[in-house]
BAZA-214688 format. One record per residue (C-alpha): residue in three letters; x, y, z; residue number from 1. Coordinates in nm, 4 decimals, m for minus. Layout:
BEGIN
(node 'ALA', (X, Y, Z), NUM) ...
END
This chain:
BEGIN
(node 'MET', (m6.1986, 4.2145, 3.1847), 1) (node 'LYS', (m6.0872, 4.5791, 3.2819), 2) (node 'LEU', (m6.1042, 4.9321, 3.1293), 3) (node 'ILE', (m5.8447, 5.2387, 3.1755), 4) (node 'ALA', (m5.8315, 5.5358, 3.0761), 5) (node 'GLY', (m5.5500, 5.7821, 2.9776), 6) (node 'THR', (m5.5908, 6.1515, 2.9790), 7) (node 'SER', (m5.6666, 6.2598, 2.5814), 8) (node 'VAL', (m6.0477, 6.1450, 2.6310), 9) (node 'PRO', (m6.1562, 6.1533, 2.9702), 10) (node 'GLN', (m6.5296, 6.2097, 2.9158), 11) (node 'LEU', (m6.5640, 5.9756, 2.6618), 12) (node 'ALA', (m6.3914, 5.7307, 2.8692), 13) (node 'LYS', (m6.6321, 5.7516, 3.1464), 14) (node 'GLU', (m6.9133, 5.7258, 2.8918), 15) (node 'ILE', (m6.7915, 5.3792, 2.7763), 16) (node 'SER', (m6.7369, 5.2870, 3.1306), 17) (node 'LYS', (m7.0969, 5.3768, 3.1883), 18) (node 'HIS', (m7.2507, 5.1833, 2.9204), 19) (node 'VAL', (m7.0042, 4.9109, 2.9849), 20) (node 'GLY', (m7.0834, 4.8625, 3.3198), 21) (node 'ILE', (m6.7286, 4.8727, 3.3944), 22) (node 'PRO', (m6.5084, 5.1183, 3.6536), 23) (node 'LEU', (m6.2436, 5.2464, 3.5322), 24) (node 'VAL', (m5.8994, 5.0901, 3.6861), 25) (node 'LYS', (m5.7442, 5.3586, 3.9195), 26) (node 'ALA', (m5.4473, 5.4786, 3.8236), 27) (node 'ASP', (m5.2001, 5.7898, 3.8380), 28) (node 'ILE', (m5.0926, 5.9366, 3.5450), 29) (node 'GLY', (m4.9304, 6.2694, 3.5041), 30) (node 'LYS', (m4.5801, 6.4328, 3.4193), 31) (node 'PHE', (m4.3008, 6.4591, 3.6223), 32) (node 'PRO', (m4.1570, 6.8364, 3.7029), 33) (node 'ASN', (m3.9033, 6.7723, 3.4054), 34) (node 'GLY', (m4.2050, 6.7150, 3.1744), 35) (node 'GLU', (m4.1387, 6.3093, 3.1457), 36) (node 'GLY', (m4.4539, 6.0948, 3.1274), 37) (node 'ARG', (m4.5576, 5.8869, 3.4543), 38) (node 'VAL', (m4.7891, 5.6200, 3.5182), 39) (node 'GLU', (m4.8537, 5.4271, 3.8221), 40) (node 'ILE', (m5.1431, 5.1580, 3.7935), 41) (node 'LEU', (m5.3441, 5.1769, 4.1438), 42) (node 'GLU', (m5.4655, 4.8258, 4.1237), 43) (node 'SER', (m5.3974, 4.4564, 4.0458), 44) (node 'VAL', (m5.4611, 4.4351, 3.6741), 45) (node 'ARG', (m5.3131, 4.0396, 3.6839), 46) (node 'GLY', (m5.4218, 3.8304, 3.4464), 47) (node 'ALA', (m5.7103, 4.0539, 3.2802), 48) (node 'ASP', (m5.7868, 4.1632, 2.9763), 49) (node 'VAL', (m5.7318, 4.5338, 2.9727), 50) (node 'PHE', (m5.9007, 4.7597, 2.7305), 51) (node 'VAL', (m5.6793, 5.1124, 2.7225), 52) (node 'ILE', (m5.9052, 5.4049, 2.6305), 53) (node 'GLN', (m5.6511, 5.6827, 2.4304), 54) (node 'SER', (m5.6992, 5.8734, 2.1595), 55) (node 'THR', (m5.3784, 6.0235, 2.0247), 56) (node 'CYS', (m5.5113, 6.3324, 1.9190), 57) (node 'PRO', (m5.3213, 6.6842, 2.0046), 58) (node 'GLN', (m5.0979, 6.7068, 2.1860), 59) (node 'VAL', (m5.0282, 6.3902, 1.9958), 60) (node 'ASN', (m4.6637, 6.3225, 2.0693), 61) (node 'ASP', (m4.7766, 6.3377, 2.4233), 62) (node 'ASN', (m5.0838, 6.1320, 2.4170), 63) (node 'VAL', (m4.8681, 5.8751, 2.2178), 64) (node 'MET', (m4.5899, 5.8375, 2.4815), 65) (node 'GLU', (m4.8723, 5.8196, 2.7242), 66) (node 'LEU', (m5.0284, 5.5349, 2.5875), 67) (node 'LEU', (m4.7071, 5.3647, 2.5434), 68) (node 'LEU', (m4.5842, 5.3928, 2.9035), 69) (node 'ILE', (m4.9815, 5.2643, 3.0034), 70) (node 'MET', (m4.8961, 4.9706, 2.8158), 71) (node 'ASP', (m4.5805, 4.9077, 2.9605), 72) (node 'ALA', (m4.7196, 4.9281, 3.2830), 73) (node 'LEU', (m4.9829, 4.6734, 3.2140), 74) (node 'ARG', (m4.7758, 4.4251, 3.1036), 75) (node 'ARG', (m4.4953, 4.4257, 3.3981), 76) (node 'ALA', (m4.8216, 4.4059, 3.5918), 77) (node 'SER', (m4.9220, 4.0878, 3.4156), 78) (node 'ALA', (m5.2226, 4.1512, 3.2272), 79) (node 'ASN', (m5.3522, 3.8882, 3.0408), 80) (node 'SER', (m5.4303, 4.1017, 2.7105), 81) (node 'ILE', (m5.4004, 4.4554, 2.6113), 82) (node 'ASN', (m5.6589, 4.6013, 2.3705), 83) (node 'LEU', (m5.6229, 4.9466, 2.2373), 84) (node 'MET', (m5.9452, 5.1608, 2.1782), 85) (node 'VAL', (m5.7910, 5.4616, 2.0099), 86) (node 'PRO', (m6.1151, 5.6094, 1.8813), 87) (node 'TYR', (m5.8952, 5.8464, 1.6651), 88) (node 'PHE', (m5.5183, 5.7417, 1.5496), 89) (node 'GLY', (m5.2643, 5.9837, 1.5091), 90) (node 'TYR', (m5.0271, 6.0251, 1.2094), 91) (node 'ALA', (m5.2660, 5.8289, 1.0257), 92) (node 'LYS', (m5.2002, 6.0928, 0.7103), 93) (node 'GLN', (m4.8648, 5.9871, 0.6973), 94) (node 'ASP', (m4.9254, 5.6431, 0.5482), 95) (node 'LYS', (m4.7339, 5.6837, 0.2372), 96) (node 'LYS', (m4.4157, 5.8566, 0.1180), 97) (node 'LYS', (m4.4828, 6.1620, m0.1036), 98) (node 'THR', (m4.1549, 6.2826, m0.1816), 99) (node 'GLY', (m3.8347, 6.0701, m0.1946), 100) (node 'ARG', (m3.7432, 6.1254, 0.1501), 101) (node 'GLU', (m3.9851, 6.0965, 0.4134), 102) (node 'PRO', (m4.0882, 5.8610, 0.7092), 103) (node 'ILE', (m4.3897, 5.6282, 0.6850), 104) (node 'SER', (m4.4711, 5.7590, 1.0100), 105) (node 'ALA', (m4.8138, 5.5759, 1.0657), 106) (node 'LYS', (m4.5951, 5.2767, 1.0446), 107) (node 'VAL', (m4.3805, 5.3867, 1.3298), 108) (node 'VAL', (m4.6483, 5.4382, 1.5535), 109) (node 'ALA', (m4.7821, 5.0973, 1.4508), 110) (node 'ASP', (m4.4601, 4.9115, 1.5138), 111) (node 'LEU', (m4.4455, 5.1092, 1.8905), 112) (node 'MET', (m4.7936, 5.0061, 1.9777), 113) (node 'GLU', (m4.7052, 4.6175, 1.8721), 114) (node 'ASN', (m4.3740, 4.5971, 2.0187), 115) (node 'ALA', (m4.5087, 4.7513, 2.3585), 116) (node 'GLY', (m4.7536, 4.4633, 2.3994), 117) (node 'ALA', (m5.0849, 4.5491, 2.2081), 118) (node 'ALA', (m5.3163, 4.2239, 2.1235), 119) (node 'ARG', (m5.6039, 4.4312, 1.9634), 120) (node 'LEU', (m5.6220, 4.7760, 1.7949), 121) (node 'VAL', (m6.0223, 4.9461, 1.8093), 122) (node 'THR', (m5.9987, 5.2674, 1.6027), 123) (node 'ILE', (m6.2728, 5.4631, 1.4203), 124) (node 'ASP', (m6.2363, 5.5809, 1.0481), 125) (node 'LEU', (m5.8859, 5.5147, 0.9653), 126) (node 'HIS', (m5.7750, 5.7660, 0.7137), 127) (node 'ALA', (m5.6119, 5.5125, 0.4728), 128) (node 'GLN', (m5.7723, 5.1582, 0.5686), 129) (node 'GLN', (m5.4134, 5.0385, 0.4603), 130) (node 'ILE', (m5.3019, 5.1190, 0.7384), 131) (node 'GLU', (m5.4699, 4.7888, 0.8897), 132) (node 'GLY', (m5.1709, 4.6211, 0.7174), 133) (node 'PHE', (m4.9177, 4.7853, 0.9622), 134) (node 'PHE', (m5.0007, 4.6070, 1.2155), 135) (node 'ASN', (m4.9629, 4.2110, 1.2753), 136) (node 'ILE', (m5.2314, 4.1927, 1.5337), 137) (node 'PRO', (m5.6009, 4.1600, 1.4708), 138) (node 'VAL', (m5.7143, 4.5507, 1.3766), 139) (node 'ASP', (m6.0457, 4.6416, 1.3921), 140) (node 'ASN', (m6.1363, 4.9847, 1.2006), 141) (node 'LEU', (m6.5052, 5.0648, 1.2939), 142) (node 'SER', (m6.7009, 5.3406, 1.1518), 143) (node 'ALA', (m6.8963, 5.6607, 1.2495), 144) (node 'ILE', (m7.1061, 5.6430, 0.9616), 145) (node 'TYR', (m7.4002, 5.4561, 1.0988), 146) (node 'ILE', (m7.4573, 5.7104, 1.3701), 147) (node 'PHE', (m7.3915, 5.9827, 1.1019), 148) (node 'ALA', (m7.6865, 5.8499, 0.8869), 149) (node 'GLU', (m7.9476, 5.7967, 1.2096), 150) (node 'TYR', (m7.8650, 6.1698, 1.2885), 151) (node 'PHE', (m7.9337, 6.2637, 0.9432), 152) (node 'LYS', (m8.2125, 6.0623, 0.8734), 153) (node 'GLY', (m8.4279, 6.1724, 1.1911), 154) (node 'LYS', (m8.3531, 6.4977, 1.0250), 155) (node 'GLY', (m8.6063, 6.4094, 0.7605), 156) (node 'ILE', (m8.3426, 6.5588, 0.4940), 157) (node 'LYS', (m8.4959, 6.5138, 0.1000), 158) (node 'ASP', (m8.2909, 6.5208, m0.2078), 159) (node 'THR', (m7.9561, 6.4248, m0.0529), 160) (node 'VAL', (m7.6664, 6.4311, m0.2380), 161) (node 'VAL', (m7.3095, 6.2611, m0.0384), 162) (node 'VAL', (m7.0360, 6.4300, m0.1097), 163) (node 'THR', (m6.6723, 6.4006, m0.0127), 164) (node 'PRO', (m6.4038, 6.6240, m0.0426), 165) (node 'ASP', (m6.1742, 6.4333, m0.2390), 166) (node 'ALA', (m6.1445, 6.1234, m0.4174), 167) (node 'GLY', (m5.9840, 5.9156, m0.1011), 168) (node 'GLY', (m6.3529, 5.9194, 0.0547), 169) (node 'THR', (m6.5524, 5.8237, m0.1989), 170) (node 'LYS', (m6.6337, 5.5196, 0.0099), 171) (node 'ARG', (m6.7138, 5.6759, 0.2884), 172) (node 'ALA', (m6.9491, 5.8859, 0.1075), 173) (node 'ARG', (m7.0969, 5.5974, m0.0633), 174) (node 'ASP', (m7.1490, 5.4233, 0.2699), 175) (node 'LEU', (m7.3202, 5.6841, 0.3900), 176) (node 'ALA', (m7.5562, 5.7440, 0.0722), 177) (node 'ASN', (m7.6254, 5.3896, 0.0960), 178) (node 'ALA', (m7.6941, 5.3788, 0.4944), 179) (node 'MET', (m7.9467, 5.6934, 0.4195), 180) (node 'GLN', (m8.0843, 5.5648, 0.1205), 181) (node 'ALA', (m7.9571, 5.8653, m0.0418), 182) (node 'GLU', (m7.9577, 5.8147, m0.4948), 183) (node 'ARG', (m7.6659, 6.0471, m0.5012), 184) (node 'ILE', (m7.2804, 6.1017, m0.4274), 185) (node 'ALA', (m7.0572, 6.3684, m0.5668), 186) (node 'ILE', (m6.6677, 6.3970, m0.5515), 187) (node 'ILE', (m6.4611, 6.7296, m0.4808), 188) (node 'ASP', (m6.1707, 6.7068, m0.7311), 189) (node 'LYS', (m5.9011, 6.8358, m0.4996), 190) (node 'TYR', (m5.5426, 6.9540, m0.5981), 191) (node 'ARG', (m5.3007, 6.9662, m0.2807), 192) (node 'PRO', (m4.9712, 7.1846, m0.4381), 193) (node 'ASP', (m4.8121, 7.1320, m0.0910), 194) (node 'TRP', (m4.9299, 6.9946, 0.2360), 195) (node 'ARG', (m4.9891, 7.3362, 0.3504), 196) (node 'LYS', (m5.3154, 7.4237, 0.0700), 197) (node 'ALA', (m5.5574, 7.2058, m0.0698), 198) (node 'ASP', (m5.7279, 7.3919, m0.3560), 199) (node 'ALA', (m6.1095, 7.2417, m0.4682), 200) (node 'MET', (m6.1111, 7.2490, m0.8652), 201) (node 'ASN', (m6.4389, 7.0795, m0.9609), 202) (node 'VAL', (m6.7205, 6.8955, m0.8316), 203) (node 'ILE', (m6.7876, 6.5508, m1.0273), 204) (node 'GLY', (m7.1423, 6.4580, m1.0150), 205) (node 'LYS', (m7.4972, 6.6708, m0.9703), 206) (node 'VAL', (m7.5380, 6.8608, m0.6404), 207) (node 'GLU', (m7.7072, 7.1566, m0.7954), 208) (node 'GLY', (m8.1278, 7.2192, m0.6378), 209) (node 'MET', (m8.0016, 6.9215, m0.3744), 210) (node 'ASN', (m7.9394, 6.9220, m0.0015), 211) (node 'ALA', (m7.5386, 6.7888, 0.0183), 212) (node 'ILE', (m7.4031, 6.6329, 0.3243), 213) (node 'ILE', (m7.0565, 6.6950, 0.2945), 214) (node 'VAL', (m6.8355, 6.4451, 0.4748), 215) (node 'ASP', (m6.5002, 6.3391, 0.5928), 216) (node 'ASP', (m6.2954, 6.1650, 0.8462), 217) (node 'PHE', (m6.1304, 6.4581, 1.0316), 218) (node 'ILE', (m6.1191, 6.8200, 0.9794), 219) (node 'ASP', (m5.7646, 7.0137, 1.0905), 220) (node 'THR', (m5.7107, 7.2955, 0.9714), 221) (node 'GLY', (m6.0008, 7.3281, 0.7573), 222) (node 'GLY', (m5.8853, 7.4420, 0.4576), 223) (node 'SER', (m6.0031, 7.1714, 0.2788), 224) (node 'MET', (m6.3831, 7.2061, 0.4034), 225) (node 'VAL', (m6.3575, 7.5498, 0.3057), 226) (node 'GLU', (m6.2911, 7.4587, m0.0196), 227) (node 'ALA', (m6.5318, 7.2241, m0.0676), 228) (node 'VAL', (m6.8367, 7.4086, 0.0752), 229) (node 'LYS', (m6.7620, 7.6576, m0.1932), 230) (node 'ALA', (m6.7313, 7.4713, m0.4668), 231) (node 'VAL', (m7.0994, 7.2616, m0.3862), 232) (node 'ARG', (m7.2362, 7.6196, m0.3025), 233) (node 'ASN', (m7.0802, 7.7422, m0.6659), 234) (node 'HIS', (m7.2759, 7.4296, m0.7884), 235) (node 'LYS', (m7.5995, 7.5700, m0.6564), 236) (node 'ALA', (m7.6887, 7.3059, m0.3800), 237) (node 'GLU', (m7.9774, 7.4170, m0.2083), 238) (node 'LYS', (m7.8581, 7.3680, 0.1347), 239) (node 'ILE', (m7.5092, 7.2220, 0.3006), 240) (node 'TRP', (m7.3986, 7.0008, 0.6355), 241) (node 'VAL', (m7.0553, 6.8911, 0.7205), 242) (node 'ALA', (m6.9875, 6.5931, 0.9055), 243) (node 'CYS', (m6.6897, 6.4898, 1.0389), 244) (node 'THR', (m6.5678, 6.1907, 1.2712), 245) (node 'HIS', (m6.2562, 6.3634, 1.4189), 246) (node 'PRO', (m6.2780, 6.7575, 1.5104), 247) (node 'LEU', (m5.9192, 6.8205, 1.5368), 248) (node 'LEU', (m5.9863, 7.1743, 1.4996), 249) (node 'THR', (m5.6386, 7.3365, 1.4640), 250) (node 'ASN', (m5.5833, 7.6888, 1.4301), 251) (node 'PRO', (m5.6976, 7.8433, 1.2287), 252) (node 'ALA', (m6.0179, 7.5669, 1.1508), 253) (node 'THR', (m6.2810, 7.6899, 1.4094), 254) (node 'GLU', (m6.2580, 8.0907, 1.2583), 255) (node 'ARG', (m6.2417, 7.9260, 0.9003), 256) (node 'LEU', (m6.5529, 7.7359, 1.0150), 257) (node 'LYS', (m6.7061, 8.0345, 1.2098), 258) (node 'ALA', (m6.7081, 8.2543, 0.8879), 259) (node 'LEU', (m6.9034, 7.9758, 0.7004), 260) (node 'GLU', (m7.1348, 7.9557, 0.9974), 261) (node 'ASP', (m7.1785, 8.3347, 1.0215), 262) (node 'SER', (m7.2101, 8.3627, 0.6602), 263) (node 'GLY', (m7.5016, 8.0808, 0.6335), 264) (node 'GLU', (m7.3513, 7.8908, 0.3727), 265) (node 'VAL', (m7.3293, 7.5669, 0.5976), 266) (node 'GLU', (m7.6555, 7.4291, 0.7840), 267) (node 'GLY', (m7.4942, 7.3089, 1.0745), 268) (node 'PHE', (m7.1827, 7.0488, 1.1762), 269) (node 'VAL', (m7.2185, 6.7560, 1.2635), 270) (node 'PHE', (m6.8879, 6.5495, 1.5018), 271) (node 'THR', (m6.8498, 6.2893, 1.7207), 272) (node 'ASP', (m6.6654, 6.2889, 2.0395), 273) (node 'THR', (m6.3317, 6.0708, 1.9442), 274) (node 'VAL', (m6.1277, 6.4261, 1.9893), 275) (node 'PRO', (m6.2486, 6.6575, 2.2905), 276) (node 'ILE', (m6.3192, 6.9980, 2.1479), 277) (node 'PRO', (m6.2334, 7.2914, 2.3909), 278) (node 'LYS', (m6.5149, 7.5331, 2.4779), 279) (node 'HIS', (m6.3300, 7.8113, 2.3068), 280) (node 'LYS', (m6.3306, 7.6211, 1.9819), 281) (node 'MET', (m6.6857, 7.5093, 2.0088), 282) (node 'LEU', (m6.9226, 7.6786, 1.7115), 283) (node 'LYS', (m7.2890, 7.7881, 1.7482), 284) (node 'SER', (m7.4695, 7.5175, 1.5064), 285) (node 'TYR', (m7.2882, 7.2520, 1.5295), 286) (node 'HIS', (m7.3994, 6.8700, 1.7359), 287) (node 'THR', (m7.1892, 6.5797, 1.9238), 288) (node 'ILE', (m7.2618, 6.2249, 1.8664), 289) (node 'SER', (m7.1331, 5.9996, 2.0749), 290) (node 'THR', (m6.9265, 5.7223, 1.9899), 291) (node 'ALA', (m6.9600, 5.5509, 2.3803), 292) (node 'PRO', (m7.2192, 5.3067, 2.3007), 293) (node 'MET', (m7.0515, 5.1826, 1.9980), 294) (node 'LEU', (m6.7049, 5.1523, 2.1810), 295) (node 'ALA', (m6.8688, 4.9895, 2.4177), 296) (node 'ASP', (m7.0527, 4.7236, 2.2514), 297) (node 'THR', (m6.7324, 4.6335, 2.0844), 298) (node 'ILE', (m6.5617, 4.6004, 2.3498), 299) (node 'GLU', (m6.8135, 4.3527, 2.5039), 300) (node 'ARG', (m6.8088, 4.1688, 2.1838), 301) (node 'ILE', (m6.4658, 4.1477, 2.1813), 302) (node 'ALA', (m6.4791, 4.0205, 2.5520), 303) (node 'ARG', (m6.7598, 3.7620, 2.4868), 304) (node 'GLY', (m6.5975, 3.6373, 2.1729), 305) (node 'PHE', (m6.8926, 3.7845, 1.9394), 306) (node 'SER', (m6.8695, 3.8970, 1.5738), 307) (node 'LEU', (m6.8388, 4.2789, 1.4956), 308) (node 'HIS', (m7.1031, 4.4133, 1.2682), 309) (node 'PRO', (m7.1934, 4.7759, 1.1384), 310) (node 'TYR', (m7.3090, 4.9136, 1.4760), 311) (node 'LYS', (m7.6481, 5.0865, 1.4676), 312) (node 'SER', (m7.7821, 5.2141, 1.7785), 313) (node 'ASN', (m8.1337, 4.9972, 1.8268), 314) (node 'SER', (m7.9018, 4.6887, 1.7420), 315) (node 'ASN', (m7.9358, 4.3940, 1.9841), 316) (node 'LYS', (m7.5978, 4.3036, 2.1541), 317) (node 'LYS', (m7.6089, 3.9648, 2.1441), 318) (node 'ALA', (m7.7187, 3.9104, 1.7916), 319) 
END
């Protein structure tokens, strides 16, 4: 078994390597002066089961192309198998046609990965679970719900309601509520007039007088999350926390979330490290939970042929 990392999540890759106890394969990854990607693997991977760690986060196209080049280099270097560890799967929002003449971009990316030689994909909180069906190889869609649940249970929050910003996240909200043993969930009735904007129309479920945790798979420009916070606040929730797996925080997300922070509308933000957050985008009241132990545990289980199960920090790896 060998581990190799692209350049998108270097710190996460180092943490995974530390937990697994295997050093990262030495590689020279960068760009030629004309902007084309350049990959050279500097040690033998012949006959190895290789796990490639690379989030396809912004810059999305560069990171996707870099991943494909790493895969091709591994295949030509006679690796036995190429297993993709893609904590954030880019293009996942484009999982279906919303109008008559649009691509299903998630399927295009799936085909690229599979045709480049991927034997397996491991990812976290796919935006749409049907993307698993775009692949003809095993897909392990892990969930950050259980590490969120452990974090919030540790805070001792009472009278909790878990809120999803749209109906598509109902299962995610229910899973978090079950993991926290919370009694209620609520759903934001969201209307999107076009891809640029989302309006929160109503809140389905009781949030009045309760402590709300709004959970989503990612925050992009932050518009949907701001609308969700305002809707929950208008329905008289006591305190509000925001949790999301993939903090993309593209402009103007940071400014929007800082406004919620400064106004006291949100108690805090909880993210994972599937996407690196630049220093200039960091918030005062956010907490990052590492996914490295979960991903390392998954790598070890796959390598040893063990079954996967919902990850808990105190789980027995050989259970």
